[in-house]
C-alpha positions, 0 to 999 in steps of 0.5 A: 870444091864448091859446095852444091846447093841442095834443091828443096822440094815439097809434095803438093796436091794437083787438085787443091794445092795443099802441101804435105810432108810426103807422098799420100795416095789420097790428099788429106785435105780435099780427098782426091786420089793420086793427085800428090806429086813432088815439086822441086823449087829450082828458082823461087825468084821466078814466082815473084810478081813484079808490079813495076821496075825501079824503086818503090814510090809512095803516092797519095790516094788522091794522086793515084786516082788521077793516074788511073787510066780509062777502061778499054771497050771490047766492042762487045756490049755484053762482055763490057757489061759483065766486066763493069764497063770494059777492060781495066789497063793492067788487069788480069782476067780468067775465063772459065767454062766446060769444054765445047761451051765456046770459050775460044769463040768468045775470046776470038770474037772479043779479040777481033772487036778490040783489035778494031777499036784499040790496037794490036791484040796478040792471041797465043794459043797452046792448044791449036796451030796458027792455021787452025785458029786463023781458019776459025777466025775467018769463019767467024768473020774475026780476021783482022790485021791487028789480030796477031796469032801465035801458037806457043806453049813456053811463057817466056816466048809468049811474053817476049813476043808481047814485049816486042809489040811495045806500046801497040799492044792493046791486050794479050790473050792466052788460051789456055793457062793449063797448056803453058809452062815455064822452063824454070820449073820441072813438071808437066804443064798444068801442075800446081808449080807451073800454073803458079809460075806462069800466072805470076809472070803474066800478072807481072807483065800486065802490071808493068806494062799496063796491058790487060791479059785474058787467060782461059782456064779449064774446069773440073767435072764438078764445074770448078776451075782446075788447078790451085785456088791460088790461080783465082786469087792471083787474077783480078777478075774470074768469068764463067761462061755457062750454057747447055749443049742442048740449047743455044743460049750462053751466059757470061757471069762474073764470079770475082771482079775487083773492078765492078759488080759480080751480079751482071749477066751477059747473054749470047746465042750460039750460031753457025757463024759464032756468038750473037749478043742478045741485048733483050734477054727477056724477049728471047726467053719468052719468045716460045710462050704462045698462050695460057698453059697449066703450071706456068707463071712468069716472074721478074728477076734481077741480074745485076742492073738488068731486069729479066722476065723469066718463066717458071714451070711446075708439074705435079704428079701422083707419087708412088713412095717417097715424094720426089722434088726435082729442080732445074734452075731452082733451089731444092731447099727453097722449093721444099719450103714453098711446098710446106707454106702452100700446105700450111697457109694455102690449104693445098695438099701437095706434100704427098705428090712428086714435084718437078720445077723448071726455069725456062732458058737455062737461067738459075733463079736464086733471088727470093723474089721468084717465090710467088711465081713458083707458088702460082705455077705449083698451084696452077698444076695442082688445080689444073687451071691455067694462069693468064698469058699476060700475068706477072708475079714476083715477091718473097714468101716467108714461113708464116705465109706473108709476102715481102716486097722485092727491091727495085720494083719500079724497074721490074714493072717498066720491063713488064710494061715494055713486053706487053704484060697487063696484070702484075701481082706483087706484095704490099708496100711496108709502112713508111715506104714509098709506093712504087710508081705503076706505069699506065696500062698495067693492073696491079693486084697487091697481096699480103699473104699467100692465101690472098694471092691464091684467092686473087688468081683462082677465085 
């Protein structure tokens, strides 16, 4: 009698991908409950990423560079900016974001723009029917003969349809990775084994045919991409589509990018007819700023190569008990440090008050150059004295109350001049460094300490 091959199995956590010796109610690694399931390895060959057919060839690095193909422009400037100049042939891009934020809308508009420029784009949807996707494409003005739709959840069927298009295929879109499954593995779509297998086959297809692949990934309640971390390691680029349901602004960021910077930011506005690119975010963020108000100051921050002018708002109120520190778009730890600096080096007794700080437009300010603007907004609210409308301030604040210069000061000044700002407060230039060139019509106040900033502004 032929000997039966015993199928190996392992217990895997569906939240973090950790393997255990057996079943546990709670994962020993991430602490999630009821996420460990048994995974049977039916055919491990299905998981392998095949980069190209044939024998392995050793190529000098100089020759490999010459063989590189140019990027494919998507037709949407904000998407190309975040990707680093466009889609790299053979790359795999993972797009994540909360439900309802507009991931499918963004991909559908990008697919249509790419279909008009580069060729056939195959959009595989595992969550909607062809009629539903086609109806949305018509509403968004994204319907095109080169944009092909297929409603399928089997990875083998999707890849067969893509391979049938041959050299005409410009890109493959899979929406979403958690709904696609492989017949070679047991289990429901979206578990660790299925995601690993499906992603590996998509990576292998992209590398063999030189076709860029974009997949949509779900996120968990805490904003992390659902599934094992292996998913993020397999792909070349991880994009995050963020925004607030109460606002129309949407932002596209790169969390991981093997072919470009992760500091770029793409800004969109959600409208009834789809997403509209915002080529001038600074003007959009300051559009509702009318006149001088108490507790508001504008700063210049950098998102990749783009300078943005953002308004920082602060409100101080009497505290009954332990003072609260509430931040929206600002780091709470940095706010606590700035409050201590104001108390010690600015002679403002603010530590016993509730402090609320907000960054307008849903932007997250993580750059230290926004420290001076935050201090001026807090001082303005405490003293109940408004700042001039056309005042801009930026610079880093140290624990001893000193001010430190921000990188690429000239770009920030040029952006301030373009939007009509007349007065800028910035740190003094360190010895040995070249002073930044100030545009005409812009008055600059140089300060070395927090005390000098407060005197120059409110005295």
